[in-house]
C-alpha positions in Angstrom: 131.9 42.1 39.5 129.4 41.6 42.2 132.1 41.5 44.8 133.6 44.7 43.5 130.3 46.6 43.6 129.7 45.3 47.1 133.0 46.5 48.3 132.4 49.9 46.6 129.0 50.2 48.4 130.6 49.4 51.7 133.2 52.1 51.2 130.5 54.6 50.3 128.4 53.7 53.4 131.5 54.0 55.6 132.3 57.4 54.2 128.8 58.6 54.8 128.9 57.3 58.4 132.3 58.9 59.0 131.1 62.3 57.6 127.9 62.0 59.8 129.9 61.3 62.9 132.3 64.1 62.1 129.3 66.5 61.7 127.9 65.4 65.1 131.2 65.8 66.8 131.7 69.2 65.2 128.2 70.3 66.3 129.0 69.2 69.8 132.2 71.1 69.8 130.5 74.2 68.6 127.7 73.8 71.2 130.3 73.4 74.0 132.2 76.4 72.9 129.0 78.5 72.7 127.8 77.4 76.1 131.2 78.1 77.6 131.2 81.6 76.1 127.6 82.2 77.3 128.4 81.0 80.8 131.5 83.0 80.9 129.5 86.1 80.0 126.9 85.4 82.6 129.5 84.9 85.4 131.9 87.6 84.4 129.6 90.2 83.0 131.4 93.4 83.8 129.5 96.0 85.8 129.3 99.5 84.5 131.5 102.1 86.1 128.5 103.8 87.6 127.2 100.5 89.1 130.7 99.8 90.6 130.8 103.3 92.0 127.4 102.8 93.7 128.5 99.5 95.1 131.5 101.1 96.5 129.5 103.7 98.3 127.1 101.1 99.7 130.1 99.1 101.0 131.3 102.1 103.0 128.0 101.9 105.0 129.4 99.0 107.0 131.5 101.4 108.9 130.1 101.7 112.4 131.4 105.2 113.0 130.1 108.1 111.0 133.5 108.6 109.3 134.0 111.3 106.6 134.0 108.5 104.0 130.7 107.1 105.2 129.1 110.5 105.4 130.3 111.3 101.9 129.0 108.0 100.6 125.6 108.6 102.2 125.3 112.0 100.5 126.2 110.5 97.1 123.8 107.6 97.5 121.0 110.0 98.4 121.8 112.1 95.4 121.9 108.9 93.3 118.3 108.2 94.4 116.6 105.4 92.5 119.8 104.4 90.9 121.1 103.3 94.3 118.1 101.2 95.3 119.1 97.8 93.9 122.5 97.9 95.6 120.9 99.0 98.9 118.3 96.2 98.7 121.0 93.7 98.3 122.7 95.2 101.4 119.5 94.6 103.4 120.4 90.9 103.2 124.0 91.2 104.3 125.4 89.3 107.2 126.7 92.6 108.5 124.1 94.2 110.8 125.6 97.6 110.5 125.4 97.5 106.8 121.8 96.3 107.0 120.8 99.1 109.4 122.6 101.9 107.4 121.1 100.6 104.1 117.7 100.7 105.7 118.4 104.3 106.8 119.5 105.3 103.3 116.4 103.7 101.7 114.3 106.0 104.0 116.2 109.0 102.7 115.5 108.0 99.1 111.9 106.9 100.0 111.6 104.6 97.1 108.3 102.5 97.1 110.4 99.7 95.5 112.0 99.1 98.9 108.7 98.6 100.8 108.6 94.8 100.7 112.2 94.3 101.6 112.0 96.8 104.5 108.9 95.2 105.7 110.7 91.8 105.9 113.5 93.5 107.9 111.0 95.1 110.2 109.3 91.8 110.9 112.3 89.4 111.0 115.6 91.1 111.6 117.1 90.0 115.0 118.9 93.3 115.5 116.8 96.2 117.1 118.8 99.0 115.3 117.9 97.4 111.9 114.2 97.1 112.7 114.2 100.6 114.0 115.7 102.0 110.8 113.3 99.9 108.7 110.4 101.3 110.6 111.6 104.9 110.1 112.2 104.2 106.4 108.6 102.8 105.9 107.4 106.0 107.6 109.2 108.0 105.0 107.9 105.9 102.0 104.3 105.9 103.3 103.0 103.0 101.3 99.7 101.5 102.2 101.0 98.0 101.7 103.3 98.4 104.8 100.4 99.2 107.2 99.6 95.7 108.3 103.2 95.1 109.2 103.6 98.5 110.9 100.4 97.8 112.9 101.7 94.4 114.0 105.1 95.8 114.9 103.7 98.6 116.9 102.2 96.0 119.3 104.3 92.9 119.0 107.9 94.1 118.8 110.0 93.4 121.9 111.6 96.8 121.7 109.7 99.9 122.9 111.7 102.0 120.5 110.6 99.9 117.5 107.0 99.9 118.6 107.0 103.7 119.0 108.7 104.1 115.5 106.2 101.7 113.9 103.3 103.7 115.4 104.8 106.9 114.1 105.3 105.4 110.7 101.7 104.1 110.8 100.4 107.6 111.5 102.5 109.2 108.8 101.1 106.7 106.3 97.6 107.3 107.4 98.1 111.0 107.0 99.3 110.5 103.4 96.4 108.2 102.6 93.9 110.8 104.0 95.4 113.4 101.8 95.2 111.1 98.7 91.5 110.8 99.5 91.1 114.5 99.8 90.3 114.2 103.5 91.7 116.0 106.6 93.3 113.4 108.9 91.3 115.0 111.8 88.1 113.9 110.1 89.2 110.4 109.5 88.1 107.9 112.2 89.9 104.8 111.0 92.0 103.4 108.2 92.5 99.7 107.5 94.3 97.6 104.9 93.5 94.0 104.0 96.6 92.0 105.1 96.2 89.5 102.2 95.4 92.2 99.6 97.4 95.3 100.7 96.2 97.2 97.7 92.7 97.3 99.3 92.3 100.2 101.7 89.3 101.3 103.7 88.9 104.8 105.1 86.1 105.8 107.5 85.1 109.5 107.8 81.9 110.4 109.6 79.4 108.0 108.1 81.1 107.7 104.8 83.3 104.7 103.8 85.9 105.3 101.2 87.5 102.3 99.4 90.6 102.1 97.3 91.6 99.1 95.4 95.0 100.4 94.1 96.8 101.3 97.4 95.2 104.7 97.8 95.8 106.1 94.3 92.1 106.3 93.6 89.0 106.1 95.9 85.3 105.3 95.7 82.9 106.7 98.3 80.1 104.7 99.9 78.0 107.7 101.1 76.4 107.2 104.5 77.2 103.6 104.4 78.4 103.3 108.0 75.8 102.7 110.8 77.4 105.4 113.0 80.8 107.0 113.8 83.6 104.4 113.6 86.3 104.1 116.2 88.2 101.2 114.6 88.1 99.0 111.5 89.7 95.7 110.6 89.6 93.5 107.5 89.5 89.7 107.2 93.1 88.5 106.1 91.7 86.2 103.4 88.7 88.0 102.1 88.9 91.8 101.7 85.1 92.1 101.4 84.7 91.0 105.0 85.0 94.1 107.2 84.5 94.6 111.0 83.7 98.1 112.4 83.9 99.1 116.0 81.5 102.0 116.6 81.8 104.9 118.9 78.4 104.2 120.7 76.7 101.3 118.9 79.0 98.4 119.5 80.3 96.3 116.6 79.1 95.7 113.0 80.0 93.3 110.2 80.0 93.7 106.5 80.5 90.9 104.1 80.1 93.0 100.9 82.9 95.5 101.2 81.0 98.0 103.4 77.9 98.4 101.3 75.6 96.7 104.0 76.1 96.0 107.7 74.7 93.7 110.4 74.9 94.4 114.1 77.0 92.0 116.3 76.6 94.0 119.5 73.8 91.8 120.9 76.2 88.8 120.6 78.7 90.1 123.2 77.0 92.7 125.4 73.9 92.9 127.5 74.6 96.5 128.4 72.7 99.4 126.8 73.5 99.0 123.2 73.5 102.7 122.5 76.5 103.2 124.8 78.6 100.1 123.9 81.9 101.1 122.2 84.5 98.9 120.6 88.0 100.5 120.7 90.0 97.9 118.8 89.5 94.8 116.6 91.8 92.2 115.0 91.3 89.1 113.0 93.8 86.2 113.6 95.9 85.9 110.5 96.2 82.1 111.2 92.5 81.6 111.6 90.2 84.2 109.9 87.2 83.0 111.9 88.8 84.1 115.2 88.1 87.7 115.9 89.3 89.6 119.0 88.0 92.9 120.2 88.2 95.3 123.2 85.0 97.0 124.3 83.6 99.2 127.0 80.7 101.5 128.0 80.3 105.3 127.5 78.3 107.2 130.2 76.5 110.5 130.1 74.7 112.4 127.4 78.0 113.7 126.0 79.6 110.3 126.1 82.5 111.9 127.9 83.1 109.1 130.4 84.3 105.8 129.1 84.8 102.6 131.2 86.8 99.7 129.6 85.1 96.4 130.2 87.3 93.7 128.6 88.8 91.8 125.7 86.6 89.2 124.0 87.3 86.5 121.5 85.1 84.9 118.9 85.8 81.5 117.1 82.9 81.9 114.6 83.5 85.3 112.9 81.7 87.3 115.6 78.5 85.4 116.1 79.4 84.3 119.7 82.0 85.6 122.2 84.0 84.6 125.2 85.9 86.8 127.7 89.7 86.8 127.4 90.5 89.3 130.1 89.0 92.2 132.1 90.3 95.7 131.8 90.8 98.2 134.6 89.6 101.8 134.4 92.8 103.2 132.7 93.4 100.3 130.4 91.9 101.6 127.2 93.0 99.3 124.4 93.9 101.1 121.1 95.3 98.2 119.0 95.2 94.4 119.1 97.2 91.7 117.5 97.1 87.8 117.7 100.2 85.7 117.5 100.9 82.0 118.5 97.6 81.6 120.3 97.9 84.7 122.4 96.3 88.2 122.2 98.5 91.3 122.6 96.7 94.5 123.6 98.3 97.9 123.3 97.3 100.4 126.0 98.7 103.9 126.7 101.5 102.5 128.8 101.9 98.8 128.2 101.2 95.8 126.1 98.8 93.3 127.9 99.2 89.6 126.9 96.7 86.8 127.5 96.2 83.3 126.1 93.3 82.6 123.7 91.2 79.5 124.2 90.7 77.2 121.3 
């Protein structure tokens, strides 16, 4: 009797184990099938007819010649507008330089702010001049404040004169748009600067007022009579948007560490000339070393300040507290924009870019 019960118990347990194993195996099969179906859907998700149509038009942009097909595709992409932006952004990463350049051109026609970051990357990094040129033109059409640091850099650093000129024009177009958004005439604006590390922060100097936007120029706050004098140039620390350097028309250079609310003079630290006539025409902060500040300065003569004599380019390693000469400037070498890259300073004048090493 005992033996019979034991055998019955064993059969029951074996049955349970078999059912359990079968259940696990069945669950595994169901999981595998579901995963395969999901993966198949992810890989082979059909595109909509509209998306396929747009991709076809974008593909036509790789034609080097302006064929009827390419011209027709461009017209249709421009009409598609924002719908075409994702496919055009993908084309910016193509191995085909013609496709990249024509995609950049189309994004300029559409002028979508969504393309700003991708176009900025092409402007800074693309090895082909034509692509960088079209990226600069497109950014000038989009007119986003976030592109200003890249445009300013490209207007000085790019090896192509065409790209430098296009970047400067795009920079000016964007500044005009920002002035309008602040309800200011561009003729009354002395300087506009964007924090490289926080491109939503924009400073605009007009007369002695400083306007600040913290949403890319959509809204502005005014610091009335906050500036010490008329400003000729502004630059923002790349890691702290509250640190602001101002080059003044006739009182040298000033520093603010609280977003422009208060200022301290730095002129005495770099010039023993008459402080009232010392002018700083350009400033830049090294993006790789925020304590290194570079500026170009000179002296204005006469009661009307009509005569200006450039003196030189100076560099500071301590945020503007002390200075060393980098290079002298001749009478016609008025520096309007500065950039620092790889331990060198690049200075834009009316007809050339001056380059000099910076001491550590």
